[in-house]
N, C-alpha and C positions, 0 to 999 in steps of 0.2 A: 555480600556476598555469604557462599551458604557456610555457618560456625564449623570454624574448624574444615573446613577447606588447599589454609595458605596461611597457616600454624606450621611450627617447626616441630614438632609432635607431630604437622602428620603431611606424607611428600611432592610437591610440587609434580603438577601433571606435565612436565615430561616423564620422570620417569610409567609412567603409566601402563598400562597395559593395552597394546596395539591391536590387539587381532579383534577385527572389527564386529567377529563369529559373539564375540564374549559379550564386545559394548549394544548387540542391535539385541541378542537373549536377555541383559539384562532391561536396558528403556520400554523393553516391549513385554517382559512381567508385567502378567495382572498386577496390579494397587502400586505397583509402578508406574510412577511420577517424574519429570525433572528434579523435586527434591526434594523428593524419598533417595532417585538416580545420586545426590550429591551424598547426603548425608551417608545413605549404606558408602559410598563408597568412602567419607572420609574416617567414616567407621570400621572398616575390614584395609583398607590402608592399598586395595590397589579392586579393579576391575573383575577381576576372579576371582576373588575373595568374595568381593558381597556377591557374586555369584550361587556360587558354593553357600555362603552363609541365609544364603537369604529360603529353602523349604525351615531352618525351627527359625528366622526373625518369624516367624510368617503364621508358624507353630503357638510359637509361642506372646502373640498376640492372638490369638485364638481365631488360626484358620487355621484345619484340618485339612491333609491332604492336597497343600499346597503347591505346584508343578507350575515351577520356573517356563517359560516360555523356550517351546519345539526346538529345535536342533534344524529341522525339519523346511522350518516355517523362514527362520533366519535366511538363513539359502535360498528360499526359492526368493525374498527378499533384494535378495544380495548379486542374485541372478536376471526378476524386472530391473534394478539400478542399473546394471550393464551393456543394457537394450537402449534402454532410454539414455545410454549414456550421460549418462549419472555419475557424480562422482561424493562419495562420503565423508565428510570432514568431521571428523569424533575433535570434542572438546578439551585443545592443554597440547594439541597434535599441529604438523604443519598444517595451514590451510584457512583455519577456523576461524571470525573474524574475535579480533584481541577485543572487537567491544561490545560482544556480549561480555566477556568471561571474567567481569564483577558480578552479573548478576546471581541470586543465591536459585531460582530459576531457568539458567540459565540451562539454552535446549541441552539435552550429551552429543546428540547428529545429528548433524544440515546433509540431508542427501542433497550435491550443488550440481547446476547443468549452466554450461557457462564460460565467462575467462567469473575465471575462483578470486585474482585478484586485485577485483574492481575491490571485494569485501574488507580488504587492508585499509584503501584510501577511507580520508572521513569525507559521509553521508547527509545527508538530511534531508529531511523524510518530511511527504510533501502527502496531504489526504483530506477527501475531505469528502462532498454529496454525491451516492449517486444518481441522479439527478440534476449535475450538476450544471447551471445558469452561463448562457452565450458569457458574462462575465466576468466569471468563475474559471469556466474555460478560460480566456487572456488572459487575466491575474495569474494563472499556471502554467501560461505560457510562457511569462513576462519573467516570470519567478527562477523557474526551469530555465529563462535563458543568462540571465547574471549566476546564477546560482553557478553553473555551467563555466561562468569567463572563469570563478574561483577557482577553478576544479574542484565544486563537490562533486561527491555520487548522489544520484536520488534515489534513494530507498524507498516503494510505500509498497497499496495490496493489492494487484493489480482487481483489481473491482471495477464495475465502469464505473460511465463519472472524472472527478476532480482525480483519483487514479489509475483511465488513462492514460488521460493526455497531460497528467505527468511525468508517466514512462515514457508516451512518444516524440515527448518535447526532449526524449537527456533520451532517448538514445546512443545519436553517435558523437556525446560527449561523458555517462555512460549510464547507468539506470540500473537497480536490484530489486527486483519482484520480488515478492513473501505471501506464497501462495498457504490457502488452508486446509487441503487433503492435500493428493504426491504427490509430488514436484511436475509424476509426468500425466496429472488430471488441472485438467483447463474450466476453472468456473471465471470468470462464466462464459460459456461458448464464444457470445461474442467475443470477446477481443482471442481469440485461440489462436492469428494469423500478429495480432500484439504478442504475444507469448511465443512463436515464432520466431521472431523476427530481436527479441529478448535471449531468445537463449542465445542467438546468431550476435550479438553486437553486446551483451548487458547478464546478468547474473536472474536467476529462478534457486534461486531455497527454501526447502522446505522445511519440520524434524520431524511429518509424517511421514507413515510405509509409505512403499509406491504404491500405485493405483486403490488411496481412498477417497473415498469420496466426500467432499468436507458438506461435513453439519453445520448445526447455526454451535454447536459448544466450540468448535475450534478458529472460528474467526477470534474472541478475544486471545488462545491464542497464538495466533498469529500477527494482536495486537502490538505482542509486550515484544518481537524478534523486533516488529519494524521501525517502533521508538528504542530497543535496546542499543538496534546499530547506529541508531542516528546517532550525534553532537544535540540536534535540536528538531521539535516536528513541528510543522508550520501546518494550521488547517487554515483550508482557503476559505469552507463554504458547507455545513454543517446544522441542521437537526438541530433540537435541543435536546433529544436524546438519540442518541446514531456512534456508531464501531466510530469513528471518527473523535469521539470525546473521548471514549475510552481511550484509549489509543493517550489522547491526552493526558488524563493521567495516569498511565505506567508510564509515559513521560514526566513527568515530574518525581513519580516514585522511585522516577533509578537515577532522577538527577541531570536528565534533561532541559535544555531551555526546551518549552511549554513559547509560543506564538499564534496569529488570528491574524486572520488580514477580514478588520469591517465592514461591515453591513444595513443593507436599511431595515431602520428594521419590523417594517408590516411586510419586509419580508426574512419567511421557515428555515428556507435557508441560511440565515443567516442568527440566526438565533443564538445556537449553537458556540458560535463567535463573537455573538456578543457579549454572552457569558462571558468569556474566558476571559474576555477586555474588561470584565464589570472584578473577574476574581481574579484578578494580575495578571494576564497573560501578557505578552508584549506584541503594542499595533506594529501592524504588517503594511505600509505601501512603496515598497518595491525592495530586492530581492540584497539591497544596502544597507535597510533591518536587520536583514535575518545574519547579512554577515556579520558585524556590527556590534549582533549576539551572540554568534560566537567567537568571537574575537578573535575572526577573518581579517586582512587589508590582503586585498586580492585586484588586481587589476580594470574590476569593474566602476564604468561607471556610473549614476544611480542617472536615470531618464535623462538616458543617450537618444531613445529612441524615443516617435511619433506613438500613442500608444496602438491609436489604429494603424493600420497596416497598409501601400498604399494596394492593396490586390483588386484591377482588372472586373468588373463586374457583369458576368453575361449577359450577351446582348437578349429578346429574348425570340425563343426558335420561331425555325420560316417553316413557311409552307400556311397553305390555309388553318383557320379559327375547328382547332382539337374539336369533337364531339362531348356530349358535357359529365363531366366524371362520376362514378356510384358514387355515394350516400360516405360508403366506405374508407377509399379514397380520402375524401375531402375533411373526414370525420381526421384519420392520420392526419394531414395536412395541420390543421387546426393544431392537434392535441403535440405537433412537434414543436412549433410556433410557440401557443403559448409555453409548451418546458422549456425551449431560451427568455422567456421572458420573465422581468421580476419586475415591483417596487421600482427600480435602479431603471431612469430610461434611455434605447436605448436603440444607436442608428438604425433608419431602415437597413441603409446595406448594407453594414455588419449582417443586420439579421440574413439576408437574405448571402453573405459571402457562408455564412455558422452552417447556414441547413445546405446547400450547392443547391436550393430550388431556382429554374429560372423567371424572374420576375415575373412573366403571363401566368405562373403560376399560384405565385406565390402573393401576390396583387387582389383576386376572388376573396382572397383568402382572409385575406389583411378586413376589407367592408368589412368584409363577412360577424367579422370578430370586433370590430369597431361597431356597429349595427346595435351588439346584439351585447353590445357594455361591457366586454368580457377586455378589454385591451382600451388603450389611450391613445389620441394625437397627440404627442404636443409642436410649439412649435420647433423648428428643424428637424424638420425629419424625420423626431421621436417616438420609440416608440413604450411603452410597458402595459404591466400586465396590473388591472384592475382581477382584487379579490377579493 
């Protein structure tokens, strides 16, 4: 927590000014970020006093003609929030997640859509690669099943790949999505339907202004909230340099548990996880490992179900042999196959289920890739990618 924010000489969060216009004007003012906000709050004793003192503080720092954020700007933001059906949560006030209160850079405000009650429940973060492998996605689903049984809410960043799969698997049990842009701006667009489901069944939050399109600098800021909300951060797949490792570093700095799923040394998507494990992260084989790391004794039964669910494989399409497909379509199927495969063997029938394509379409593509030396077929119907 920022120095002085919880000392006997400064007020506790309860008596702070509750006018959202004051909070928005202060945090949206130029050169005021979360750390500066809390420092001003501690020094001035309240939001209104900090806002009034800000021009003089700026002048003393050598910034001339400083003006706080105009009232019309924050009124417009509040109006956009009402249109989007979002609620404004203020630091230390009712509804604000208690898990973030101990952070020195806790977001002073949060826009929230959906069930804000989830923000008061215990959470575990699941993060990982955007170009997730089939095994990574399956592991994510399995972890969510076990965590849900133990009453844990799943928090992630609404990115494609592992994040999206974690949210999707936790829709019925509870999930929180932290967005890099405004809570009313969906990124990436391919997750628009998922985001709508989360707003209906879970909760979406953001500290950014309504309508803000996310930029590169906003994602590390989002990641600190993801880790801050959670009791533990589980990295399922991650490259050696990825945003997931930033989230893991934040978790360490915040005193949260860091766990990682091990991967094949030849799989670049597992490099970050293996680095974390080398540096002392807890190895994850199942949700039970996560629950033990955070000291939760639930009704979860480890390895209660087989890893591969008995889902029926679709039959080949009936009718005459279809005409030869364009090269672009063939290349697209090849790309989908290679994206799902890694150095670790994967059952061919599982690949068919994951891609949701008929075997008649996949078989020629698999043969072509095998002849090109890009995939390796092993005994037992197992496939792996050759890099």
